C-alpha positions in Angstrom: -17.4 -83.9 -47.0 -14.9 -86.6 -47.9 -12.0 -84.9 -49.7 -11.5 -87.8 -52.1 -15.1 -87.7 -53.1 -14.8 -84.0 -53.7 -11.7 -84.5 -55.8 -13.4 -87.2 -57.9 -16.5 -85.1 -58.4 -14.6 -81.9 -59.3 -12.1 -83.3 -61.7 -12.6 -82.6 -65.4 -13.3 -85.3 -68.0 -15.6 -84.5 -70.9 -16.1 -87.5 -73.1 -12.9 -88.2 -75.0 -10.9 -85.8 -72.8 -10.8 -87.8 -69.5 -7.1 -87.3 -68.8 -7.6 -85.3 -65.5 -10.0 -87.8 -63.9 -8.1 -90.7 -65.2 -5.0 -89.6 -63.4 -7.0 -89.4 -60.1 -8.4 -92.9 -60.7 -4.9 -94.4 -61.4 -3.5 -92.8 -58.3 -6.2 -94.2 -56.0 -6.3 -97.7 -57.5 -2.6 -98.1 -57.0 -3.2 -97.8 -53.2 -5.3 -101.0 -53.1 -4.8 -103.0 -56.3 -1.9 -105.2 -57.5 -1.9 -103.8 -61.1 -3.2 -100.6 -62.7 -3.0 -99.9 -66.4 -4.5 -97.6 -69.0 -5.5 -99.2 -72.3 -5.3 -97.9 -75.8 -8.8 -96.4 -75.6 -8.1 -94.6 -72.3 -9.9 -96.9 -69.9 -8.2 -97.2 -66.5 -8.1 -100.9 -65.5 -7.2 -102.1 -62.0 -6.8 -105.7 -60.9 -7.0 -107.3 -57.5 -7.1 -110.8 -56.1 -6.9 -114.3 -57.5 -9.5 -117.1 -58.0 -11.5 -119.2 -60.5 -13.9 -116.4 -61.4 -13.0 -113.2 -63.3 -15.3 -110.4 -62.3 -15.5 -106.9 -64.0 -16.7 -103.7 -62.3 -17.3 -100.7 -64.6 -18.1 -97.1 -63.9 -17.6 -94.4 -66.5 -15.3 -91.5 -65.9 -16.6 -89.1 -68.6 -19.0 -86.3 -68.1 -21.3 -84.3 -70.4 -19.8 -81.0 -71.6 -19.1 -78.7 -74.5 -16.3 -78.3 -77.1 -15.2 -75.1 -78.7 -16.2 -75.1 -82.4 -15.6 -71.6 -83.5 -14.0 -68.3 -82.3 -15.9 -65.3 -83.7 -14.2 -62.1 -84.8 -15.6 -60.4 -81.7 -13.8 -62.9 -79.4 -16.8 -65.0 -78.4 -16.7 -68.8 -78.5 -19.3 -71.0 -80.2 -19.5 -74.6 -79.2 -21.0 -78.0 -79.7 -22.6 -80.2 -77.0 -20.8 -83.5 -76.0 -23.3 -85.9 -74.6 -27.0 -85.4 -73.9 -27.5 -81.8 -72.6 -30.9 -80.0 -72.6 -30.6 -76.6 -74.1 -32.8 -75.2 -71.3 -30.0 -75.5 -68.7 -27.2 -73.7 -70.7 -28.1 -70.0 -70.7 -26.2 -68.0 -68.1 -24.1 -71.0 -66.8 -20.5 -70.4 -65.7 -18.0 -72.7 -67.5 -14.3 -73.6 -67.5 -12.5 -74.1 -70.8 -9.7 -76.6 -70.3 -6.8 -75.2 -72.4 -3.2 -76.2 -72.9 -2.3 -73.1 -70.9 -4.7 -73.8 -68.0 -8.3 -73.2 -67.0 -10.1 -70.2 -68.6 -13.3 -69.0 -67.0 -16.3 -68.2 -69.2 -20.1 -67.4 -69.1 -22.6 -68.7 -71.6 -24.5 -65.8 -73.0 -27.2 -64.9 -75.5 -29.4 -61.9 -76.5 -31.0 -60.5 -73.3 -34.8 -60.9 -73.0 -35.3 -57.2 -73.2 -34.5 -57.3 -76.9 -36.5 -60.4 -77.8 -39.7 -60.2 -79.7 -42.8 -61.6 -78.0 -42.8 -64.8 -80.1 -39.1 -65.3 -79.4 -39.6 -65.3 -75.6 -41.9 -68.4 -75.9 -39.1 -70.6 -77.2 -36.0 -72.1 -75.6 -32.8 -70.6 -76.9 -31.0 -73.2 -79.0 -27.4 -73.9 -78.2 -26.4 -72.8 -81.7 -27.5 -69.3 -80.7 -25.5 -69.3 -77.5 -21.9 -68.3 -77.0 -19.2 -68.3 -74.4 -17.9 -65.0 -73.2 -14.3 -65.1 -71.9 -13.8 -61.4 -71.8 -11.7 -61.3 -75.0 -11.4 -58.1 -77.0 -11.5 -59.9 -80.4 -10.6 -63.1 -82.1 -6.9 -62.5 -81.9 -7.1 -61.9 -78.2 -9.2 -65.0 -77.6 -6.8 -67.2 -79.7 -4.0 -66.3 -77.4 -5.8 -68.4 -74.7 -8.2 -70.7 -76.3 -8.1 -73.1 -79.3 -10.8 -74.7 -81.4 -11.3 -78.2 -80.0 -10.8 -77.2 -76.3 -13.2 -79.1 -74.0 -15.5 -77.1 -71.7 -16.9 -78.2 -68.3 -19.5 -76.6 -66.1 -18.1 -74.5 -63.3 -19.8 -76.0 -60.2 -17.6 -77.1 -57.4 -19.1 -80.0 -55.3 -20.3 -79.5 -51.8 -22.9 -80.5 -49.1 -26.5 -79.4 -49.9 -27.8 -80.6 -46.5 -26.8 -83.4 -44.1 -26.0 -86.4 -46.4 -27.1 -84.8 -49.6 -24.2 -84.0 -51.9 -24.2 -81.8 -55.1 -21.7 -81.5 -57.9 -21.2 -81.0 -61.6 -20.4 -84.6 -62.6 -22.4 -86.8 -60.3 -23.0 -88.9 -63.4 -20.9 -90.8 -63.0 -18.1 -89.8 -60.7 -20.2 -91.2 -57.8 -19.8 -94.6 -59.6 -16.0 -94.0 -59.9 -15.8 -93.2 -56.2 -17.7 -96.4 -55.5 -15.2 -98.4 -57.6 -12.3 -97.0 -55.4 -14.1 -97.9 -52.2 -15.0 -101.4 -53.4 -11.5 -102.2 -54.3 -10.2 -100.9 -51.0 -12.5 -103.2 -49.0 -12.8 -106.2 -51.2 -11.2 -109.5 -50.0 -13.1 -112.0 -52.2 -11.2 -115.1 -53.6 -11.7 -113.9 -57.2 -9.8 -112.0 -59.9 -11.6 -108.7 -59.9 -11.1 -105.9 -62.4 -12.3 -102.3 -61.7 -12.6 -100.4 -65.0 -13.1 -96.6 -65.1 -14.4 -96.4 -68.6 -14.3 -93.6 -71.1 -16.8 -92.2 -73.6 -19.9 -93.7 -72.1 -22.0 -90.6 -72.6 -21.4 -90.8 -76.4 -22.0 -94.4 -77.1 -20.8 -96.7 -74.2 -17.5 -97.0 -76.1 -15.0 -97.7 -73.4 -17.1 -100.5 -71.9 -17.2 -102.2 -75.3 -13.4 -102.3 -75.7 -12.5 -103.1 -72.1 -15.1 -105.9 -71.7 -13.9 -107.5 -74.9 -10.4 -107.4 -73.7 -11.1 -108.8 -70.2 -13.8 -111.3 -71.2 -15.1 -111.6 -67.6 -17.4 -114.3 -66.2 -19.6 -111.7 -64.6 -19.9 -107.9 -64.7 -21.4 -105.2 -62.6 -21.9 -101.7 -64.0 -22.2 -98.9 -61.4 -23.9 -95.7 -62.5 -26.5 -93.1 -61.6 -30.2 -93.2 -62.4 -33.1 -90.7 -62.3 -34.6 -90.0 -58.9 -38.3 -89.3 -59.0 -38.7 -87.3 -55.7 -38.9 -83.8 -57.2 -41.8 -81.8 -58.5 -42.9 -82.6 -62.1 -42.0 -86.3 -62.0 -44.9 -88.8 -61.6 -44.4 -92.0 -59.6 -45.2 -93.9 -62.8 -42.2 -92.3 -64.4 -39.8 -92.8 -61.4 -40.6 -93.9 -57.9 -36.9 -93.8 -56.8 -36.1 -91.6 -53.8 -32.9 -90.2 -52.4 -31.9 -91.9 -49.2 -34.0 -95.1 -49.8 -31.1 -97.2 -51.0 -29.2 -98.3 -54.1 -31.3 -98.9 -57.2 -31.1 -102.5 -58.7 -31.8 -102.2 -62.4 -34.1 -104.7 -64.1 -34.3 -103.2 -67.5 -32.9 -100.1 -69.4 -34.4 -98.0 -72.1 -37.5 -100.2 -72.3 -35.3 -103.1 -73.4 -33.0 -101.3 -75.8 -30.4 -101.3 -73.1 -29.6 -104.2 -70.7 -32.4 -106.6 -69.8 -31.0 -108.2 -66.6 -31.0 -112.0 -66.6 -33.5 -113.5 -64.2 -30.8 -115.4 -62.2 -28.7 -112.2 -62.0 -31.8 -110.3 -60.9 -32.5 -112.8 -58.1 -28.8 -112.8 -57.1 -28.8 -109.1 -56.4 -32.3 -109.0 -54.8 -31.6 -111.9 -52.5 -28.2 -110.7 -51.5 -29.6 -107.3 -50.6 -32.3 -108.8 -48.5 -30.1 -111.3 -46.8 -27.6 -108.5 -45.8 -30.3 -105.9 -44.9 -29.0 -103.6 -47.6 -31.5 -100.8 -48.4 -32.5 -101.1 -52.1 -35.0 -100.0 -54.7 -36.0 -101.4 -58.0 -35.3 -99.5 -61.2 -37.3 -100.1 -64.4 -35.8 -97.6 -66.7 -37.7 -96.4 -69.8 -35.0 -94.1 -71.1 -31.2 -94.1 -70.8 -28.6 -96.9 -70.7 -25.4 -97.7 -68.8 -22.2 -99.5 -69.6 -24.0 -102.7 -68.7 -26.0 -102.4 -72.0 -22.8 -103.0 -74.1 -21.0 -105.3 -71.7 -23.7 -107.9 -71.5 -23.7 -108.2 -75.3 -20.0 -108.6 -75.7 -18.4 -111.8 -77.1 -20.9 -114.7 -76.5 -22.6 -112.7 -73.8 -21.6 -111.8 -70.2 -23.8 -112.1 -67.1 -24.2 -108.5 -66.1 -26.0 -106.6 -63.3 -26.4 -102.8 -62.9 -26.4 -100.9 -59.6 -27.3 -97.2 -59.7 -27.3 -94.3 -57.3 -30.5 -92.3 -57.6 -29.7 -88.7 -58.6 -31.7 -85.5 -59.1 -31.0 -83.3 -62.1 -29.1 -85.9 -64.2 -27.3 -84.3 -67.1 -27.7 -80.8 -65.7 -24.8 -78.5 -64.6 -25.3 -79.8 -61.0 -26.8 -83.0 -59.6 -27.7 -84.2 -56.1 -27.3 -87.6 -54.5 -27.5 -89.2 -51.0 -24.4 -90.6 -49.3 -26.4 -93.6 -47.9 -27.4 -94.7 -51.4 -23.7 -94.6 -52.4 -22.7 -96.7 -49.4 -25.5 -99.2 -50.1 -24.2 -99.6 -53.7 -20.6 -100.3 -52.4 -21.8 -102.8 -49.8 -24.1 -104.6 -52.2 -21.4 -104.9 -54.9 -19.0 -106.4 -52.4 -21.5 -108.9 -51.1 -22.5 -110.0 -54.6 -18.8 -110.4 -55.6 -18.2 -112.5 -52.5 -21.1 -114.8 -53.3 -20.1 -115.2 -57.0 -16.5 -116.0 -55.9 -17.7 -118.7 -53.5 -20.4 -120.2 -55.7 
C-alpha cells in the first residue's frame, strides 16, 4: 500500500479540528505547487500554473467523529457526534481521544445485553446512553489526561482488504485529498489551478463556501466519495455504483437540494471520459451533498462538476474503496482541466 495514501487516511481531523491532516496536506502540496497557504478558516490552499482560466479543485479534509462533552464522576466520558453518524455503528468501537498530552485509547461501552429487558433489546442504543471507557479510576483521574472538548476519532488503521481494495477510517474524504495531491503532482495545464483541502464539510460545507468566495474561480471540481451499491441490502434502484467500475460522475445531489450539474459541464465530463477511455459511472444521488453544492452557488454562480470515488460503508468507522476508481478520478480531473485551459 502506498505509504502516502496510508498517512493521509490515518491522520486525524474531526470537523473543526483538522490540524493534523492539514499539516500533511501542506507538506505534500509544497512539493509540487508554487504557493501553499492556510486561510483564516483553516482551508489549505495550493496554487500551481499560470493562464487565462482560474480553476479550483476541492476535497474536504475533515472526518466524522465525536467530541468529549462530559466526564462522569466514575471517570467515563460522555460525548456528542460531529457529522452524520449512525448510532448502530458506535457500540464497542475502539476510539482515540486527541488530547493536548497525546493520544488516549478508549472503548465505547454500554450496559451489556445480559442485563437488558426484552423490550430494550429490540432498540438501537442511542449515543446519549453510550460512554467511552479510558480505564480511569474516577473523574479526577480522567481529567489528568482528557478535557471536555477533546475530539475523538475511530481507531481503525488503514490497510489492504484484498488486491486493490483499501479500507480505512476516513475514506470520506481523505481519498479525495490524496487525489488532490496526485493531480497537482502530474498537472501541466496552462491555467491557474488551485487545490483546496477544505474544512468542516461534514457539518455544513463551510470551508468550501469561504474558499470559493475568496478564489472566485472560473470553474470548479469537487472530489469526494459516494455510496457504492454493491453490497447486500442495497437495491440497484438506490445505487448501481460498483467498486472497480470507475470514477462516478455526479449529475445531481440530494435530489436537487445539492448541486445540479449544468448540462454543458455534464457533457464536458462525459465526453472527456469517453474520449480518453477513462472508466466511469453515473451518479444520481438522492441523499447527501459535496462541497460542489456550495461552490456552484457562490457569488454569481460557478460552473462546477463533481467526481466521486464509490465507497462502501460511508460514515462508518471503516470504509472500503478501489484503487482503480481513485486513479480514474485523478486522470479524468487532469484531462478536464487540460481541456478547460485550452478552450
